[in-house]
C-alpha positions, 0 to 999 in steps of 0.5 A: 551595151551595144551587143545587148541592144543588138541581141534584143533588136534581133529578138524583136525583129525575128521573134525568136530567142536564138543566140540569146545565150550570148548574154550569159556568155558575155556575163561570164566573160566579165567575171574575170574583170571583176575578179582582177579588179578585186584582187588589186585591193586584196592583201597578197599571200592571203587565202582570199588572195589565192582564192580570187586568183584561182577563180580568175584563172578558171573564168578567164577562158570565158572572155576569149571563148565568145569567138567560138560562138561564130559556129552558131552563124546560120544563113537564112537570108543575106540581111539577117546573116549580115546582122548576125555577123555584126551581132556575134562580132560585137559580143566577141569584141566585148568579151575579148576586151574584157579578157585583155583588160583583165589579163593586163591587170594581172600582168601589172600585178606580176610586174610588182614582184617579178622581172619582165621576162618572168612576167611574160613567161607567166602570162604566156602560160596563162594564155595557152592554158586558156586556149586549152580550156577553150578547147575543153569548152567548145569541143568537149563541152565542159564549162567553168562550173564543172570544176565543182560539179563534175571534177572527176570527169573533167580531170579524166578527159582533160588528161586524156586530151593532152596527148591528142593531136587535135587538142595540141594543134588547137591549143598552139594555134589559138593560144598563139593568136591570143598571145599575139593579140594580147601583145599588141594590146599591151604595147598599145595601151602602155605606149607613151605618146609624147606631144611636142608643142 
């Protein structure tokens, strides 16, 4: 609720709707959370199970995409610049948290079927695929809906960009950052603290 409150406060103070699109981006970021919660109650190896899982995979990059919205930061005056940094940070944290929770849901689901090493291999692949998708979204300006509305163009440019150095560099760098953040999050949220009285 904090990011929403901050963006509405910004609209009231500045009388402009600039950055209001962040609400939509945050909404998209929470779709994977809803899907990963739904899949936990879905019968495995059914059509609905795989459809939800595929949808989750397609929407997951939206959770981490919010960090790239810092490119919209512009300097008008020091006060507003500082406020916008806090605003964008709050949206990024909210999006990241949704993504990490959602990824953990799927990770725990995988643990019911696979060993630890295989689970981490799958999760790592998902993370780097998400980083590649974020490149497609931020640099090539595709979005999750293009898989339905513009699949041929998406497939063409995705295949073409795989061999591009900038694409590979972005995917490895951003993917490694996401991988590190998720590892820390997974460790901290699974750490059992034993208190001795």
